mmCIF file of the C-alpha atoms, coordinates in Angstrom:
data_MODEL
# 
_entry.id   MODEL 
# 
loop_
_atom_site.group_PDB 
_atom_site.id 
_atom_site.type_symbol 
_atom_site.label_atom_id 
_atom_site.label_alt_id 
_atom_site.label_comp_id 
_atom_site.label_asym_id 
_atom_site.label_entity_id 
_atom_site.label_seq_id 
_atom_site.pdbx_PDB_ins_code 
_atom_site.Cartn_x 
_atom_site.Cartn_y 
_atom_site.Cartn_z 
_atom_site.occupancy 
_atom_site.B_iso_or_equiv 
_atom_site.pdbx_formal_charge 
_atom_site.auth_seq_id 
_atom_site.auth_comp_id 
_atom_site.auth_asym_id 
_atom_site.auth_atom_id 
_atom_site.pdbx_PDB_model_num 
ATOM 1  C CA . MET A 1 1  ? 28.179 28.053 99.025 1.00 0.00 ? 1  MET A CA 1 
ATOM 2  C CA . ALA A 1 2  ? 28.400 24.247 98.826 1.00 0.00 ? 2  ALA A CA 1 
ATOM 3  C CA . GLN A 1 3  ? 25.585 24.206 96.246 1.00 0.00 ? 3  GLN A CA 1 
ATOM 4  C CA . LEU A 1 4  ? 27.470 26.713 94.118 1.00 0.00 ? 4  LEU A CA 1 
ATOM 5  C CA . LEU A 1 5  ? 30.646 24.632 94.226 1.00 0.00 ? 5  LEU A CA 1 
ATOM 6  C CA . THR A 1 6  ? 28.863 21.429 93.247 1.00 0.00 ? 6  THR A CA 1 
ATOM 7  C CA . ALA A 1 7  ? 27.029 23.255 90.438 1.00 0.00 ? 7  ALA A CA 1 
ATOM 8  C CA . LEU A 1 8  ? 30.205 24.384 88.672 1.00 0.00 ? 8  LEU A CA 1 
ATOM 9  C CA . PRO A 1 9  ? 30.156 22.961 85.131 1.00 0.00 ? 9  PRO A CA 1 
ATOM 10 C CA . GLN A 1 10 ? 33.717 21.597 85.256 1.00 0.00 ? 10 GLN A CA 1 
ATOM 11 C CA . PRO A 1 11 ? 36.229 20.947 87.991 1.00 0.00 ? 11 PRO A CA 1 
ATOM 12 C CA . VAL A 1 12 ? 38.436 23.891 88.812 1.00 0.00 ? 12 VAL A CA 1 
ATOM 13 C CA . ARG A 1 13 ? 41.954 22.548 88.328 1.00 0.00 ? 13 ARG A CA 1 
ATOM 14 C CA . SER A 1 14 ? 43.882 25.395 89.916 1.00 0.00 ? 14 SER A CA 1 
ATOM 15 C CA . GLY A 1 15 ? 41.876 25.443 93.135 1.00 0.00 ? 15 GLY A CA 1 
ATOM 16 C CA . LEU A 1 16 ? 41.040 29.110 92.450 1.00 0.00 ? 16 LEU A CA 1 
ATOM 17 C CA . ILE A 1 17 ? 37.490 29.837 91.322 1.00 0.00 ? 17 ILE A CA 1 
ATOM 18 C CA . GLN A 1 18 ? 37.483 32.598 88.725 1.00 0.00 ? 18 GLN A CA 1 
ATOM 19 C CA . THR A 1 19 ? 34.619 34.762 87.511 1.00 0.00 ? 19 THR A CA 1 
ATOM 20 C CA . LYS A 1 20 ? 34.415 32.718 84.319 1.00 0.00 ? 20 LYS A CA 1 
ATOM 21 C CA . ASP A 1 21 ? 33.769 29.576 86.416 1.00 0.00 ? 21 ASP A CA 1 
ATOM 22 C CA . LEU A 1 22 ? 30.591 31.003 87.963 1.00 0.00 ? 22 LEU A CA 1 
ATOM 23 C CA . PRO A 1 23 ? 27.087 30.691 86.472 1.00 0.00 ? 23 PRO A CA 1 
ATOM 24 C CA . ALA A 1 24 ? 26.279 33.382 83.878 1.00 0.00 ? 24 ALA A CA 1 
ATOM 25 C CA . ASP A 1 25 ? 23.711 35.139 86.080 1.00 0.00 ? 25 ASP A CA 1 
ATOM 26 C CA . MET A 1 26 ? 26.451 35.870 88.620 1.00 0.00 ? 26 MET A CA 1 
ATOM 27 C CA . HIS A 1 27 ? 28.738 37.483 86.021 1.00 0.00 ? 27 HIS A CA 1 
ATOM 28 C CA . GLN A 1 28 ? 26.530 40.517 85.543 1.00 0.00 ? 28 GLN A CA 1 
ATOM 29 C CA . THR A 1 29 ? 26.009 41.542 89.139 1.00 0.00 ? 29 THR A CA 1 
ATOM 30 C CA . SER A 1 30 ? 29.146 43.686 89.395 1.00 0.00 ? 30 SER A CA 1 
ATOM 31 C CA . TRP A 1 31 ? 28.700 45.617 86.160 1.00 0.00 ? 31 TRP A CA 1 
ATOM 32 C CA . SER A 1 32 ? 24.980 45.621 85.388 1.00 0.00 ? 32 SER A CA 1 
ATOM 33 C CA . SER A 1 33 ? 24.869 49.350 86.196 1.00 0.00 ? 33 SER A CA 1 
ATOM 34 C CA . LEU A 1 34 ? 26.949 50.136 83.091 1.00 0.00 ? 34 LEU A CA 1 
ATOM 35 C CA . SER A 1 35 ? 25.255 51.703 80.078 1.00 0.00 ? 35 SER A CA 1 
ATOM 36 C CA . ARG A 1 36 ? 24.700 49.651 76.920 1.00 0.00 ? 36 ARG A CA 1 
ATOM 37 C CA . TYR A 1 37 ? 27.636 51.418 75.282 1.00 0.00 ? 37 TYR A CA 1 
ATOM 38 C CA . GLU A 1 38 ? 29.885 50.672 78.269 1.00 0.00 ? 38 GLU A CA 1 
ATOM 39 C CA . GLN A 1 39 ? 28.785 47.040 78.320 1.00 0.00 ? 39 GLN A CA 1 
ATOM 40 C CA . ALA A 1 40 ? 29.605 46.722 74.597 1.00 0.00 ? 40 ALA A CA 1 
ATOM 41 C CA . GLU A 1 41 ? 32.988 48.363 75.146 1.00 0.00 ? 41 GLU A CA 1 
ATOM 42 C CA . ARG A 1 42 ? 33.622 46.048 78.089 1.00 0.00 ? 42 ARG A CA 1 
ATOM 43 C CA . GLU A 1 43 ? 32.854 42.942 76.023 1.00 0.00 ? 43 GLU A CA 1 
ATOM 44 C CA . THR A 1 44 ? 35.067 44.221 73.194 1.00 0.00 ? 44 THR A CA 1 
ATOM 45 C CA . ILE A 1 45 ? 37.992 44.720 75.572 1.00 0.00 ? 45 ILE A CA 1 
ATOM 46 C CA . LYS A 1 46 ? 37.470 41.292 77.145 1.00 0.00 ? 46 LYS A CA 1 
ATOM 47 C CA . GLY A 1 47 ? 37.422 39.767 73.643 1.00 0.00 ? 47 GLY A CA 1 
ATOM 48 C CA . ALA A 1 48 ? 40.677 41.501 72.724 1.00 0.00 ? 48 ALA A CA 1 
ATOM 49 C CA . LEU A 1 49 ? 42.277 40.270 75.954 1.00 0.00 ? 49 LEU A CA 1 
ATOM 50 C CA . ARG A 1 50 ? 41.179 36.709 75.168 1.00 0.00 ? 50 ARG A CA 1 
ATOM 51 C CA . GLU A 1 51 ? 42.503 37.020 71.616 1.00 0.00 ? 51 GLU A CA 1 
ATOM 52 C CA . ALA A 1 52 ? 45.823 38.307 72.978 1.00 0.00 ? 52 ALA A CA 1 
ATOM 53 C CA . ASP A 1 53 ? 45.981 35.511 75.604 1.00 0.00 ? 53 ASP A CA 1 
ATOM 54 C CA . GLY A 1 54 ? 45.884 38.088 78.392 1.00 0.00 ? 54 GLY A CA 1 
ATOM 55 C CA . ASN A 1 55 ? 48.740 40.198 76.995 1.00 0.00 ? 55 ASN A CA 1 
ATOM 56 C CA . LYS A 1 56 ? 47.591 43.788 77.574 1.00 0.00 ? 56 LYS A CA 1 
ATOM 57 C CA . ALA A 1 57 ? 50.062 45.372 75.142 1.00 0.00 ? 57 ALA A CA 1 
ATOM 58 C CA . ARG A 1 58 ? 48.828 43.096 72.336 1.00 0.00 ? 58 ARG A CA 1 
ATOM 59 C CA . ALA A 1 59 ? 45.185 43.638 73.327 1.00 0.00 ? 59 ALA A CA 1 
ATOM 60 C CA . ALA A 1 60 ? 45.697 47.417 73.185 1.00 0.00 ? 60 ALA A CA 1 
ATOM 61 C CA . LYS A 1 61 ? 47.244 47.049 69.727 1.00 0.00 ? 61 LYS A CA 1 
ATOM 62 C CA . ILE A 1 62 ? 44.307 44.906 68.560 1.00 0.00 ? 62 ILE A CA 1 
ATOM 63 C CA . LEU A 1 63 ? 41.946 47.630 69.797 1.00 0.00 ? 63 LEU A CA 1 
ATOM 64 C CA . GLY A 1 64 ? 44.024 50.451 68.294 1.00 0.00 ? 64 GLY A CA 1 
ATOM 65 C CA . ILE A 1 65 ? 44.519 52.206 71.639 1.00 0.00 ? 65 ILE A CA 1 
ATOM 66 C CA . GLY A 1 66 ? 47.478 52.800 73.944 1.00 0.00 ? 66 GLY A CA 1 
ATOM 67 C CA . ARG A 1 67 ? 48.239 50.442 76.807 1.00 0.00 ? 67 ARG A CA 1 
ATOM 68 C CA . THR A 1 68 ? 47.648 53.200 79.382 1.00 0.00 ? 68 THR A CA 1 
ATOM 69 C CA . THR A 1 69 ? 44.240 53.864 77.850 1.00 0.00 ? 69 THR A CA 1 
ATOM 70 C CA . LEU A 1 70 ? 43.452 50.151 78.051 1.00 0.00 ? 70 LEU A CA 1 
ATOM 71 C CA . TYR A 1 71 ? 44.353 50.050 81.762 1.00 0.00 ? 71 TYR A CA 1 
ATOM 72 C CA . ARG A 1 72 ? 42.174 53.115 82.424 1.00 0.00 ? 72 ARG A CA 1 
ATOM 73 C CA . LYS A 1 73 ? 39.227 51.618 80.547 1.00 0.00 ? 73 LYS A CA 1 
ATOM 74 C CA . MET A 1 74 ? 39.631 48.307 82.339 1.00 0.00 ? 74 MET A CA 1 
ATOM 75 C CA . ARG A 1 75 ? 39.393 50.070 85.706 1.00 0.00 ? 75 ARG A CA 1 
ATOM 76 C CA . ALA A 1 76 ? 36.441 52.198 84.613 1.00 0.00 ? 76 ALA A CA 1 
ATOM 77 C CA . LEU A 1 77 ? 34.568 49.223 83.132 1.00 0.00 ? 77 LEU A CA 1 
ATOM 78 C CA . LYS A 1 78 ? 35.273 46.969 86.127 1.00 0.00 ? 78 LYS A CA 1 
ATOM 79 C CA . ILE A 1 79 ? 37.295 44.358 84.251 1.00 0.00 ? 79 ILE A CA 1 
ATOM 80 C CA . ASP A 1 80 ? 39.113 42.568 87.051 1.00 0.00 ? 80 ASP A CA 1 
ATOM 81 C CA . ALA A 1 81 ? 42.044 40.174 87.225 1.00 0.00 ? 81 ALA A CA 1 
ATOM 82 C CA . GLU A 1 82 ? 39.874 37.045 87.398 1.00 0.00 ? 82 GLU A CA 1 
ATOM 83 C CA . GLU A 1 83 ? 38.351 37.811 84.000 1.00 0.00 ? 83 GLU A CA 1 
ATOM 84 C CA . ARG A 1 84 ? 41.753 38.336 82.430 1.00 0.00 ? 84 ARG A CA 1 
ATOM 85 C CA . MET A 1 85 ? 43.199 35.026 83.592 1.00 0.00 ? 85 MET A CA 1 
ATOM 86 C CA . ILE A 1 86 ? 43.763 32.351 80.976 1.00 0.00 ? 86 ILE A CA 1 
ATOM 87 C CA . ALA A 1 87 ? 41.987 29.044 81.429 1.00 0.00 ? 87 ALA A CA 1 
ATOM 88 C CA . PRO A 1 88 ? 44.099 26.119 82.676 1.00 0.00 ? 88 PRO A CA 1 
ATOM 89 C CA . GLY A 1 89 ? 45.552 24.057 79.859 1.00 0.00 ? 89 GLY A CA 1 
ATOM 90 C CA . ARG A 1 90 ? 45.853 26.971 77.408 1.00 0.00 ? 90 ARG A CA 1 
# 
């Protein structure tokens, strides 16, 4: 655990380590069982959430789907709260 903390590329300002703070090889462990299509859909949703600064209603509008559908897809595609958080300073 100590090695992981010292290997983080930048200091974590909030004191909370988020998924995005971890090395890339650790990002895939929770969702590597998804199909290629599901992985592409997952990345598209994450991109829309980033573009909308975490606002789910705006992200759903960007994607052309309803907010309820977005929530359902986020659960199904294992998009968790840590991935939706906005980086400090934004």
